[in-house]
C-alpha positions in Angstrom: -119.8 -79.2 18.8 -121.4 -76.5 20.8 -119.6 -73.5 19.4 -118.6 -72.3 15.9 -114.8 -71.9 16.0 -115.0 -69.0 13.5 -117.6 -67.2 15.6 -115.5 -67.9 18.7 -112.5 -66.1 17.2 -114.8 -63.4 15.6 -113.5 -64.0 12.1 -114.9 -64.9 8.7 -114.7 -68.5 7.3 -112.2 -67.4 4.6 -109.9 -65.7 7.1 -106.1 -66.1 6.4 -103.7 -67.7 8.8 -102.5 -64.2 9.7 -106.0 -63.1 10.5 -106.5 -66.2 12.7 -103.4 -65.6 14.6 -104.1 -61.9 15.1 -107.7 -62.6 16.3 -106.4 -65.2 18.8 -103.7 -62.9 20.2 -106.3 -60.2 20.8 -108.9 -62.4 22.4 -106.3 -64.5 24.4 -105.0 -61.4 26.0 -108.5 -60.1 26.7 -109.8 -63.2 28.5 -106.6 -64.6 30.0 -107.2 -65.8 33.6 -104.3 -63.7 34.9 -106.1 -60.6 33.7 -109.5 -61.8 35.0 -108.8 -63.4 38.4 -111.9 -65.1 39.8 -114.0 -64.6 36.6 -115.2 -68.1 35.7 -116.9 -66.8 32.5 -113.6 -65.3 31.2 -111.8 -68.6 32.0 -114.4 -70.6 30.0 -114.1 -68.1 27.1 -110.4 -68.5 27.3 -110.7 -72.3 26.9 -113.0 -71.9 23.9 -110.6 -69.4 22.2 -107.7 -71.8 22.7 -109.7 -74.7 21.4 -110.8 -72.8 18.3 -107.3 -71.6 17.6 -105.8 -75.1 18.0 -108.1 -76.3 15.3 -108.1 -73.4 12.8 -104.3 -72.8 13.0 -103.6 -76.4 11.9 -104.3 -76.8 8.1 -105.3 -80.5 8.4 -107.6 -79.9 11.3 -109.2 -76.8 9.7 -109.8 -78.6 6.5 -111.6 -81.5 8.3 -113.6 -79.0 10.4 -114.7 -77.0 7.4 -115.8 -80.2 5.6 -117.5 -82.1 8.4 -118.1 -79.4 11.0 -116.3 -81.5 13.7 -112.8 -82.3 14.9 -113.5 -85.9 15.6 -111.1 -88.5 14.2 -108.4 -85.9 13.8 -106.5 -87.0 17.0 -107.1 -83.6 18.6 -108.9 -84.7 21.7 -110.8 -81.6 22.5 -112.9 -83.1 25.3 -112.0 -80.2 27.6 -109.4 -77.8 28.9 -107.4 -80.5 30.6 -106.8 -82.3 27.3 -105.7 -79.0 25.7 -103.4 -77.7 28.4 -100.5 -80.0 27.5 -100.2 -78.3 24.1 -101.2 -74.7 25.1 -97.6 -73.7 25.8 -96.5 -74.5 22.3 -99.5 -72.6 20.8 -99.0 -69.6 23.0 -95.3 -69.5 22.0 -96.1 -69.9 18.3 -98.5 -66.9 18.4 -96.6 -64.5 20.7 -93.2 -65.7 19.5 -91.7 -65.3 23.0 -91.9 -61.6 22.3 -89.4 -60.5 24.9 -87.1 -63.5 25.0 -86.7 -64.1 21.2 -86.4 -60.4 20.5 -83.6 -60.0 23.1 -81.8 -63.1 21.7 -82.0 -61.7 18.1 -80.7 -58.4 19.4 -77.7 -60.0 20.9 -76.7 -62.1 18.0 -77.5 -60.0 14.9 -74.8 -57.8 13.4 -74.6 -54.3 15.1 -72.6 -51.2 14.3 -69.6 -50.4 16.5 -69.5 -47.5 18.9 -68.6 -44.0 17.6 -65.5 -42.3 18.9 -64.7 -38.6 19.6 -61.3 -36.9 19.3 -60.6 -33.3 20.3 -58.1 -31.6 17.9 -56.4 -28.2 18.6 -55.3 -26.2 15.6 -53.8 -22.7 15.3 -55.5 -19.9 13.5 -53.4 -20.2 10.4 -54.5 -23.9 10.0 -58.1 -22.9 10.6 -57.9 -20.2 7.9 -56.0 -22.1 5.2 -56.8 -25.7 6.1 -54.2 -28.4 7.0 -53.3 -32.1 6.8 -53.1 -33.6 10.3 -51.9 -36.9 11.6 -53.8 -38.1 14.7 -53.5 -41.3 16.7 -56.7 -43.0 17.9 -56.7 -45.8 20.5 -59.5 -48.2 19.8 -60.7 -51.8 19.7 -60.2 -53.6 16.4 -61.0 -57.1 15.3 -58.1 -59.5 16.1 -56.1 -60.1 12.9 -55.1 -63.6 14.1 -58.6 -65.0 14.7 -60.4 -62.6 12.4 -62.6 -61.5 15.3 -63.9 -65.0 16.2 -62.0 -65.2 19.5 -60.9 -68.8 18.8 -57.6 -70.2 17.7 -57.1 -70.3 13.9 -58.6 -73.5 12.5 -60.6 -74.2 15.7 -63.6 -71.9 15.7 -66.3 -71.6 18.3 -68.6 -74.6 19.1 -72.3 -74.6 19.6 -73.4 -74.1 23.2 -74.9 -77.4 24.5 -77.0 -75.7 27.1 -79.1 -73.7 24.7 -78.4 -75.5 21.5 -77.0 -72.4 19.8 -80.1 -70.2 20.3 -78.6 -68.1 23.1 -81.6 -68.7 25.3 -83.0 -71.2 27.8 -86.8 -71.6 28.1 -88.8 -72.2 31.2 -92.4 -73.4 31.1 -94.5 -71.7 33.8 -98.2 -72.5 33.5 -99.5 -71.1 30.3 -96.4 -69.1 29.6 -93.0 -70.0 28.1 -90.3 -67.6 29.5 -87.1 -67.3 27.6 -83.9 -66.2 29.4 -80.4 -65.4 28.2 -78.3 -68.6 28.4 -75.9 -68.3 31.3 -73.4 -70.6 29.8 -72.7 -68.7 26.5 -74.1 -65.3 27.7 -76.6 -65.3 24.8 -74.0 -65.8 22.1 -75.1 -69.4 21.2 -71.5 -70.4 20.9 -68.6 -71.4 23.2 -64.9 -70.8 22.7 -63.1 -73.8 24.0 -59.7 -72.9 22.5 -59.3 -69.1 22.8 -57.0 -67.2 20.5 -53.6 -66.5 22.2 -53.4 -62.9 20.9 -56.8 -61.6 22.0 -57.5 -64.2 24.7 -60.9 -65.1 23.3 -62.2 -61.5 23.1 -62.0 -61.3 19.3 -60.8 -57.7 19.7 -57.4 -56.1 20.5 -56.6 -52.6 21.7 -54.6 -50.8 19.1 -53.4 -47.2 18.4 -54.3 -46.3 14.8 -52.7 -43.4 12.9 -55.2 -41.5 10.8 -54.5 -38.8 8.2 -57.1 -36.0 8.6 -57.8 -33.2 6.2 -58.9 -30.0 8.1 -60.8 -27.8 5.6 -60.2 -24.1 5.4 -62.6 -22.0 7.4 -63.2 -24.3 10.4 -63.9 -22.8 13.8 -64.2 -24.1 17.4 -67.0 -26.6 17.8 -67.0 -27.8 14.2 -67.2 -31.7 14.0 -65.4 -33.6 11.2 -66.8 -37.1 10.5 -64.4 -39.9 9.5 -66.5 -42.8 8.5 -65.6 -46.3 9.6 -62.8 -45.2 12.1 -64.8 -45.9 15.2 -64.9 -49.1 17.3 -65.2 -52.5 15.5 -68.7 -53.8 14.9 -70.3 -56.7 16.6 -71.1 -60.1 15.0 -69.8 -58.9 11.6 -71.5 -55.4 11.8 -69.9 -52.3 10.4 -67.4 -50.2 12.3 -68.5 -47.0 14.1 -67.5 -43.6 13.0 -64.9 -41.1 14.3 -65.9 -37.5 15.1 -63.1 -35.0 15.4 -64.1 -31.8 17.3 -62.1 -28.7 16.3 -60.7 -26.3 18.9 -58.9 -23.2 17.4 -56.2 -21.8 19.7 -56.3 -18.1 20.6 -54.1 -15.9 18.5 -51.9 -13.2 20.1 -52.7 -10.5 17.5 -56.0 -11.4 15.7 -59.4 -11.9 17.2 -62.0 -13.8 15.2 -65.7 -13.0 14.9 -67.4 -15.4 12.6 -65.5 -15.1 9.3 -64.0 -11.7 10.1 -60.6 -10.9 11.8 -60.2 -8.0 14.2 -57.0 -6.4 15.3 -55.6 -3.2 16.9 -52.6 -1.3 15.6 -50.8 1.6 17.3 -50.0 4.9 15.5 -48.0 7.8 16.8 -49.4 11.2 17.7 -47.6 12.7 14.6 -49.2 10.1 12.3 -52.6 10.7 13.8 -52.2 14.5 13.4 -50.4 14.7 10.1 -51.5 11.5 8.4 -49.3 9.0 6.6 -49.0 5.4 5.6 -48.6 2.4 8.0 -48.0 -1.3 7.5 -50.6 -3.7 8.9 -50.2 -7.4 9.4 -52.9 -9.7 7.8 -53.2 -13.5 8.0 -51.8 -13.6 4.4 -49.0 -11.0 4.8 -48.5 -7.3 5.3 -50.8 -4.6 3.8 -50.4 -0.8 3.7 -53.1 1.5 5.0 -53.4 5.2 4.4 -54.0 7.2 7.6 -55.8 10.5 7.0 -54.6 13.6 8.9 -56.5 14.1 12.1 -57.3 10.4 12.6 -58.7 9.9 16.2 -57.9 7.0 18.4 -60.3 4.1 17.9 -61.0 4.7 14.2 -61.6 1.4 12.3 -60.2 0.6 8.8 -61.8 -2.0 6.6 -59.7 -4.5 4.6 -62.0 -6.5 2.3 -61.4 -10.2 1.7 -58.6 -10.5 4.3 -60.6 -12.6 6.7 -61.4 -16.3 7.0 -62.9 -18.4 4.1 -66.5 -19.4 4.5 -66.6 -23.1 5.4 -68.1 -25.1 2.5 -69.0 -21.9 0.7 -67.5 -19.2 -1.4 -65.8 -16.0 -0.5 -64.0 -14.7 2.6 -64.7 -12.5 5.6 -62.9 -9.2 6.1 -60.3 -7.7 8.4 -61.1 -4.7 10.6 -58.1 -2.7 11.9 -58.7 -0.4 14.8 -56.0 2.2 15.4 -55.1 3.8 18.7 -52.6 6.6 19.5 -49.5 5.3 21.3 -48.6 8.0 23.8 -44.8 7.8 24.6 -44.0 7.3 28.2 -40.5 8.9 28.1 -39.7 12.1 26.3 -36.3 13.8 25.7 -35.9 17.4 26.8 -36.1 18.6 23.2 -39.4 16.7 22.7 -40.8 18.2 25.8 -39.8 21.7 24.6 -41.4 21.2 21.2 -44.7 19.9 22.7 -44.8 22.9 25.1 -44.3 25.2 22.1 -47.1 23.4 20.3 -49.4 23.8 23.3 -48.6 27.5 23.6 -49.3 28.1 19.9 -52.5 26.1 20.2 -53.6 28.2 23.2 -53.7 25.1 25.4 -52.6 26.0 28.9 -51.3 22.7 30.3 -50.8 24.3 33.7 -54.5 24.4 34.3 -56.1 21.3 35.8 -59.2 19.5 34.3 -61.7 21.1 36.7 -60.2 24.6 36.0 -60.8 24.1 32.3 -64.4 23.0 32.9 -65.1 26.1 35.1 -63.6 28.3 32.4 -65.8 26.7 29.7 -69.0 27.3 31.7 -67.9 30.9 32.5 -67.3 31.7 28.9 -70.6 30.1 27.9 -72.5 32.2 30.5 -70.9 35.5 29.4 -71.8 34.7 25.7 -75.4 33.9 26.8 -75.8 37.4 28.3 
C-alpha cells in the first residue's frame, strides 16, 4: 500500500468513527472534481480519500488494516478508482446523509404546530374599564372527528406508498451524488389514502365554527393582544394546535376621552355658576360625582377626580378623571334677562355699545395719559 489511510484523512490512529466521518466530509468537499475541474492532482487525491474512508469507516476492514497494514483478503478490491466507484454513492450518502433531501423529508413528516389565528374584537369603554366575558365564534380547520385526522375511512387507515416505500422521497443516482426528491405519488407523506373518509374527503380536517368564551381583563386598550392557547389551527402529523390572538379595539365614547389610564371630559356651567360659584353634578364611568365650583371660575378650568379613571392592566390602582368646565352662553334670552344683563353691564362700567377696536384705542389712550 502506497499511502497511510490515517495520514490521507489527516487523523490520528485512535480517531473515533465520528472523527473519521468529519475528516472525510471536509476533505471530500475540498478535493471533489466538481470543485476542481481539470485538476488531475485533486482527482487523484479525491480517489485516495475515498479509498481511505471506505476502509476506515468499516470496523472489520479497519481492524484488518490496523493489524496487517493492508486491505488484502477483505474483499474490498481497492485496485483503483474504477473498483471503488460502484460503492461511492452509498459512502457519500452515508456521510452527507442526503443533507437536503432527507432534511426536507423529515420536515414534511415530523409533527408540527398548527397556524396561529387572529381575531379583532370591538369592546365599549365600559367593558374596557371593568372587564367583561365575551363569546366569540372562530372559523378554523380542526381534525376530522370521524377519521381522527387520518383522512381514511374508519378501520381502513392509510397504506404505505409503494413508490417511495414510505420514506416520502425518491432517490436518483447522478455520478457521485445521490439526489433525493419529494415523492410525486404521496407528495412526501409516505402514505396513500385509498379509501378516503366520507366526512373530510381524505383531508383529515374539516372547517368548523367554534364558539369560545373569552375573558376581557379590566384596563385593556386598543392594540392589546389576548392569547388563547391551543385555539388556532389544528397541528400537522399529530403536532399541537396553534394559538388564537384576540386584538382589542375600544370603541370611541361620546362623552369620555381616554389618555392612557386617565379619562377626560368637558362639562358646561352657566355664567351665574361661573360668577357666583356652586355645586354641579359630573358623570364618571362609575356614576355621578359632585364638584364644588368656586366663585369666579373661568372657562377652561380643570378639576381633578382621583381614582375615577381606568384600572392599570395587570397592575394596581387606577388612573384619574379630569373635568374641564366651559361657560355655556345662552343663545336666546328673554326681555327680562336682557334688561338684567344690561343693568349688570352698566353697574360694572362695561359700555357694550363700544366695539372691540374702540375699547382697544381707549385702553392705549388711558395708558398714554397715565405715562405722562
